[in-house]
C-alpha positions in Angstrom: 115.7 22.6 -9.8 115.9 23.7 -6.2 118.8 24.6 -4.0 120.0 22.1 -1.4 123.0 21.6 0.8 125.4 18.7 1.1 128.5 18.0 3.1 131.7 16.2 2.3 135.0 15.4 3.8 138.6 15.0 2.8 138.7 17.8 0.2 135.9 16.3 -1.9 133.8 19.5 -1.9 136.5 21.5 -3.8 136.7 18.8 -6.4 133.0 18.4 -6.7 132.6 22.2 -7.3 135.3 22.1 -10.0 134.3 18.8 -11.7 130.7 18.1 -10.7 129.4 15.0 -9.0 130.8 11.6 -10.0 129.8 8.0 -9.3 132.5 7.8 -6.7 130.8 10.5 -4.7 127.9 8.2 -3.9 127.9 7.5 -0.2 126.3 4.7 1.8 123.6 5.6 4.3 120.6 4.2 6.1 118.4 4.6 3.0 120.9 3.5 0.3 123.9 4.4 -1.6 123.6 7.7 -3.4 123.9 11.5 -2.9 122.1 12.9 0.1 120.8 16.5 0.1 118.9 18.7 2.6 117.5 22.2 2.7 118.7 22.5 6.3 122.4 23.7 6.3 122.8 22.6 9.9 121.9 19.0 9.0 124.4 19.1 6.1 127.1 20.4 8.5 127.0 17.1 10.4 128.5 15.4 7.4 131.0 18.0 6.3 134.4 19.4 7.0 134.2 22.2 9.6 133.5 25.5 8.0 132.5 24.1 4.5 129.2 23.3 2.8 128.3 22.8 -0.8 125.1 24.4 -2.2 123.7 22.6 -5.2 120.9 22.7 -7.6 119.2 19.3 -7.4 116.6 17.9 -9.8 114.5 15.9 -7.3 111.8 15.0 -9.8 109.2 12.6 -8.4 110.2 11.7 -4.8 108.9 8.6 -3.0 108.7 9.0 0.8 110.6 6.2 2.3 110.5 5.1 6.0 112.1 1.7 5.9 115.9 1.4 6.3 117.6 -0.3 3.3 121.3 0.3 3.1 121.5 -1.8 -0.1 119.2 0.5 -2.1 120.9 1.9 -5.2 118.1 3.2 -7.2 114.7 4.9 -6.6 111.5 2.9 -6.7 110.0 2.3 -10.2 108.3 5.5 -11.4 110.3 7.8 -9.1 113.5 9.9 -9.5 114.6 10.1 -5.9 113.5 9.3 -2.4 112.6 11.5 0.6 113.8 10.4 3.9 113.9 12.1 7.3 115.8 11.7 10.6 113.2 9.6 12.4 113.3 7.4 15.4 113.8 3.7 14.5 111.3 1.3 16.0 112.0 -2.4 16.8 111.4 -3.6 13.2 113.6 -1.0 11.5 110.9 1.4 10.4 111.5 5.2 11.0 108.7 7.2 12.6 108.2 10.6 14.4 109.5 12.6 11.4 111.2 15.9 12.2 110.5 18.1 9.1 113.7 20.2 9.5 115.7 16.9 9.1 114.3 15.8 5.8 116.8 14.6 3.2 116.5 13.7 -0.4 118.5 10.9 -1.8 119.3 10.7 -5.6 121.0 7.9 -7.3 122.1 9.6 -10.5 124.9 12.1 -10.2 123.6 14.1 -13.2 120.6 15.2 -11.1 122.8 17.6 -9.1 124.8 20.6 -10.1 127.2 22.1 -7.6 126.7 25.9 -7.4 128.6 27.4 -4.4 131.1 26.3 -1.9 130.2 28.1 1.4 132.8 29.0 3.9 131.8 29.8 7.5 133.1 30.0 11.0 131.9 27.5 13.6 
């Protein structure tokens, strides 16, 4: 397991720290419905309440690198445990390119793959 950051709004981070991740915590995004994590805290801050971040241990397992947008995805590809995405520029056919490594995100589809460790408070 590796430490990653995730954001959240509406008081969800306090509940997640107390109770763990639940199916209702899955969020829709460009690459599917699941839990998004990053090793870049600044990236996670974009999706969080001001001054709060959750640091989690995440079991990424085998990650498939995914470039194509698919907002309906709700499971990793066969043989994989998660997907690796990145903030990339979208071309005219919906394929991401020009990957920026500090923007990489992992998407998991099973809430049991993540264990909340710390709620981080900070000033913006």
